[in-house]
ZANUSE-896287 format. One record per residue (C-alpha): residue in three letters; y, z negated, x. Coordinates in steps of 0.001 Angstrom, whole numbers, plus 524288, in hexadecimal, padded with zeros to 5 digits. Example, Ala and Ser with C-alpha at 12.3 -4.5 7.8 and 13.67 -1.06 7.14 Angstrom:
REM residues 2
ALA7EE6C7E1888300C SER7FBDC7E41C83566 
END
This chain:
REM residues 329
UNKE4C9FA3BB02250E UNKE4E4AA2D03223D6 UNKE564CA2CB323065 UNKE5F1DA377B22B09 UNKE6189A2FA121EA9 UNKE64ADA237222685 UNKE6DB7A2B3722F5C UNKE74FCA313D223D5 UNKE765DA23BB21DDB UNKE7BDFA1E5F22A9A UNKE85ABA298622B4F UNKE898FA270021D39 UNKE8B44A187221FCE UNKE92E9A1B1F22C5A UNKE9C3AA23E4224C7 UNKE9D8EA194D21A75 UNKEA155A0EF322472 UNKEAA9AA185C22B3C UNKEB136A1AC221E2C UNKEB294A0C1721C30 UNKEB9B8A0A5F2291F UNKEC6DFA0BF522252 UNKECBE6A0610215BC UNKECB40A0E8A20966 UNKEDA19A0E352080D UNKEDBB1A12E421625 UNKED1D8A1DAF213CC UNKED955A2239207C9 UNKEE5F7A224D20FA1 UNKEDF99A2A8621A5A UNKEDA80A34342105C UNKEE7A3A354820978 UNKEEF29A370421630 UNKEE579A40FF21B4F UNKEE67AA48E720EB9 UNKEF544A49222109A UNKEF417A4DAE21EBE UNKEE9A0A57A321B5B UNKEF244A5D67210BA UNKEFD52A5F2021A8B UNKEF411A6603223EC UNKEEF06A6F222194E UNKEFCDFA72D62155B UNKF007AA767C22362 UNKEF323A7BB622744 UNKEF119A71222318C UNKEE406A6B6E235A8 UNKEE2FCA5D70230BA UNKED69FA591F237D2 UNKED836A58CA242F2 UNKEE6EAA59B4241DF UNKEEFDDA5C9F24D5B UNKEFAE6A538025161 UNKF0490A5E4024D92 UNKEFF0BA5E9E23FBB UNKF0045A4FE723E3B UNKF0E05A4FEF243EB UNKF1240A5A29239F3 UNKF0B8DA527322F16 UNKF12D3A4609232B8 UNKF1FB3A4D5F23390 UNKF1D4EA537A22640 UNKF1B48A460F2203E UNKF276BA4092226E5 UNKF2F9CA4BF4221D5 UNKF2A8FA49052141F UNKF2F41A3ADC21563 UNKF2193A351B214BF UNKF2191A26D0218E3 UNKF1F26A245222747 UNKF146AA1A9F223ED UNKF0D53A255521C68 UNKF0EC9A2ED5227B3 UNKF092AA24D823132 UNKEFDE1A21D0227F7 UNKEFA7DA3044226B6 UNKEFA3CA314D23580 UNKEF06EA2633235A4 UNKEE828A2D1E22B6B UNKEE82FA39D123333 UNKEE369A322F23F04 UNKED8B8A2B792371E UNKED38EA384523173 UNKED37DA3EFD23EC4 UNKECC31A33B324503 UNKEC261A3356239E3 UNKEBFABA41C723C2C UNKEBDF2A3FD424AC1 UNKECAD6A465A24E67 UNKED5E0A40C525684 UNKEE209A3D6924EC3 UNKEEDD6A466825070 UNKEF64EA3AC024C90 UNKEF3C7A34CD259F9 UNKEFA8BA4028260A2 UNKF079BA3CFB266E0 UNKF0E5FA47DF25F4A UNKF0A76A41B125261 UNKF0E63A34242571E UNKF1BF5A38F225AC3 UNKF1DDFA3F5324D7A UNKF195CA32E4246AD UNKF2270A2A7E24EFC UNKF2DCEA337024B92 UNKF2AA3A328E23D1C UNKF2A31A23B823DF8 UNKF376DA237D244C4 UNKF3E56A2D4B23BF1 UNKF37F3A2AC422EC1 UNKF3395A1CA022F78 UNKF38D6A131C2256E UNKF36C0A047E223A6 UNKF29FEA025F21C91 UNKF2BDB9FEAB20E5E UNKF24409F20C20CE9 UNKF20D39EB9020027 UNKF29949DFCD1FE0E UNKF22D39D2AD1FF67 UNKF207A9CA821F349 UNKF25B79BD111F69F UNKF1F679B0B11F183 UNKF2A209AE251E772 UNKF28A29BC0E1E267 UNKF19E69BA481E173 UNKF1BEC9AE051D950 UNKF24E29B5981D033 UNKF1B079C0B01CF0A UNKF10159B7451CBB4 UNKF18CD9B18A1C13F UNKF180B9BED11BA75 UNKF091D9BE811B9E9 UNKF04A89BA6D1AC56 UNKEF85E9B2C31A8B5 UNKEF1329BEC51A3B4 UNKEE6B69C6821AAE6 UNKEEFEA9CF521B297 UNKEF9589C4661B605 UNKEEEF99BB391BB4D UNKEE8DE9C5F81C395 UNKEF6099CA571C8D4 UNKEFA4A9BC681CC05 UNKEEDE89BA5E1D3F9 UNKEEF5F9C7681DADD UNKEFDC79C58D1DE3A UNKEFCBC9B77A1E2DE UNKEF0209B9931EA7F UNKEF5269C6771F002 UNKF01929BFF41F4F6 UNKEFB479B3991FA51 UNKEF00A9BAC0200ED UNKEF8949C5D12065E UNKEED759CF292037F UNKEEF949DDD52035D UNKEEE369E4131F5F3 UNKEE12F9EA561F997 UNKEDC409DCFE1FDE2 UNKEE0AA9D6761F14C UNKED93E9DFC51E87A UNKECD549DFB41F17E UNKECB319D1201EF59 UNKEBE989CDBE1E831 UNKEBACF9C0CF1E215 UNKEB1B99BE991ED7E UNKEBD829BF0F1F68A UNKEC40D9B2CD1F12E UNKEC04B9A4B31F3C8 UNKEC743999691ED37 UNKEC88B98D251F593 UNKECF73980141F469 UNKEDACF985CC1FC33 UNKEDC06992781F49D UNKED4E299F6E1F558 UNKECF5C9A737200BC UNKECFCA9B6031FFA0 UNKEC67F9BE7C2077E UNKECC599CBB220AA7 UNKEC0319D3A520D8C UNKEC70F9DF862131E UNKED5349E26B21643 UNKEDE709EB1121DEB UNKEDD4E9E208229B0 UNKECEAA9DF8422806 UNKEC8969ECF422713 UNKEBB879E7DF22C1C UNKEBA4B9DF4C22004 UNKEB8999D26622721 UNKEBFDE9CB7B21C2B UNKECC029C30021C94 UNKECEE89B66221559 UNKEDBE69B2B320F25 UNKEDE7C9A4F520A30 UNKEE7399A2C71FE5E UNKEEABE994611FC6B UNKEEDC198E5C1EF43 UNKEFBD698BE31EB6D UNKF02279816C1E309 UNKF0E44989D31E115 UNKF11BD993CE1D69B UNKF080A99DB21DC2F UNKEF9F799AB41DFC4 UNKEF2079A6D91E307 UNKEE56099F191E274 UNKEE81999A671D493 UNKEEC709A8181D088 UNKEDFCB9ADC71D5E6 UNKED77C9A3D51CE8D UNKEDEB59A6EF1C1EF UNKEDBB69B55E1C3BF UNKECD579B2D71C68E UNKECC219AA2A1BA86 UNKED2F49B4161B1D4 UNKECB739BFAD1B77B UNKEBE519B9BA1B3D4 UNKEB1FF9C2101B35F UNKEAAF59B9C01BDB2 UNKEAE709C2BF1C913 UNKEA4BA9C5FF1D3C7 UNKEA8679C4811E247 UNKEAA8A9D33C1E3A2 UNKEB3359D4511D792 UNKEC1A39D7351DA5C UNKECABE9CB8E1D9FE UNKED60B9D3551D451 UNKED1EF9DC8D1C985 UNKED7DF9E6C61C0CD UNKEDA169E27A1B2DD UNKEDE899EEEB1AC2C UNKEEA239F1861A358 UNKEE2909ECED19778 UNKEE2689DF4D19D3C UNKEF12E9DE2819DDF UNKEF6189D32419569 UNKEE85D9CD671940F UNKEE4439BFA019773 UNKED7669C51319CAC UNKED2139D2B719ED9 UNKEC6299D8491A5FE UNKEC8D19DC6A1B3F3 UNKEC5529EA0F1B8A2 UNKEC3809EC2B1C732 UNKECB1C9E9821D397 UNKED9E79EA131D400 UNKEDF1B9F51F1DC9A UNKEE8599F2E41E83B UNKEF2C09FB051E164 UNKEF2979F1BE1D5CE UNKEF6479E6551DEAB UNKF031B9ED381E1A7 UNKF04F39F0631D342 UNKF03149E2091CFB1 UNKF0CC99DDCA1DA29 UNKF16DA9E7B21D581 UNKF14EE9E3A71C74A UNKF184D9D5621C9C3 UNKF23009D8AE1D38F UNKF29609E0571C898 UNKF27E79D4DF1BF30 UNKF2FAD9CC031C863 UNKF3A819D6311C959 UNKF381E9DC141D6D9 UNKF37209EA661DAA7 UNKF28E99EE901D97A UNKF2AC59F9AA1E32D UNKF2D249F0141EE3E UNKF206B9E8881ECAD UNKF11E89EB341EDAF UNKF05189E3E91EF9D UNKF08CC9E2841FDFD UNKF14579DA2E1F9A7 UNKF0AD39CEF91F73B UNKF05659CF2020512 UNKF12CB9D13F20AEB UNKF18879C65D202C2 UNKF0F729BBE020815 UNKF11AE9BFF52163C UNKF206F9C09921451 UNKF217F9B36E20D90 UNKF18609ACD921748 UNKF20A99B1F922289 UNKF2D1E9AD4321BE7 UNKF273499FA221AFF UNKF23EC99F3722967 UNKF15289A0BB22853 UNKF10089A4D1235DA UNKF0C049B2F9237D9 UNKEFE019AF5D23B4D UNKEFC639A82222E61 UNKF02259B35222674 UNKEFA4B9BDD022D8F UNKEED9F9B65722BD0 UNKEF0219B5A421D2E UNKEF5089C39221B71 UNKEEB0D9C8FA22554 UNKEF56B9D18322BA5 UNKEEFE39D88C2377B UNKEFD8A9DC4023C1F UNKF06B69D0EC23ED7 UNKF11E39DAC523F97 UNKF0F859DEBF2316D UNKF0EF69D08522D5A UNKF1B739CD88234BB UNKF22639D7E522CB6 UNKF1F6E9CFAD220A1 UNKF22BB9C2C52272D UNKF2FB19C7D022C59 UNKF338E9CBE621E95 UNKF31B59BDD621A68 UNKF39859B80E225A0 UNKF45A79C09D22478 UNKF4D609B4F921F6E UNKF45EB9A960224EB UNKF46D29AEAD232DD UNKF545B9B48A23285 UNKF5EB29B21F23D16 UNKF6A689B38723418 UNKF6A539A63A22CFE UNKF6C1F99F5223A0C UNKF77709A86E23D6B UNKF7D6D9A66D22FEB UNKF7C53997A92317B UNKF82929977C23EEF UNKF8D6D9A07E23A58 UNKF8FEA997F522E83 UNKF90C098B6B23671 UNKF99AE9921924063 UNKFA2EA9967323592 UNKFA36E9890622F87 UNKFA6DD982BA23C9F UNKFB25D98C0A23E05 
END
């Protein structure tokens, strides 16, 4: 009997660890995409698990005809593969027929990906100028300046606890315990130096910690919800961890205050802004990638190239030579 209990406990723990092999957000995406595919199969009386390559090909075509974004179609293919593998079945998405349909959809329906515009340093300074000295303003100034200077993803920003920050003579060291590029949870460190200029993320963070109060414990969230009742207050009790969605809402709020189109910006604009501005200033790729923790140099180069459109442009030299040639004539 005791052995049976131990065995059941081991099975339960094994299932727990298997469930933790993917991030919660990825799991939710798989479940949502599978529900969409399963609904299609029910409507047409197709078997969803295991599905045939023909069924998946028709599903992809149906989405393309309905003008669903190519990126969404590709993601749903990935989800179908993940669910089939989890059930012990081979994925129909690996069949050549499905691959040809997907390639055709990419060619015929693909559009340039709409990226969030980067927030440049000067824009960040303007946004911080709109943060008041009340509870909301001090929190938002710390979040915006630290988010930009650390190039953290929005999920990483809100996941920071007080135990993850260490103030030093040079600035502050952030420990990112888990991230998109560190699924094993080995932890990554990001250094934020002090600044003597108009924006100092270290000083902004200290102001928020002092105003927040409540003698936080190491596991308490660094950035907390305040609640609508705290708006316009010098101090107000905090109430739980800020959500990733609220980081984008905060960015959009201050983008609007400086007169820019809120629809073009998101929380990712902070991370993209640092990489773009660093590239424009000639910072080497290896230095930028170490700070941003980009696993793909190609993705990082997309940001850097945006920042060097004018600094590394062949036309000024042509203009100059043409101008001097005209003057000599």
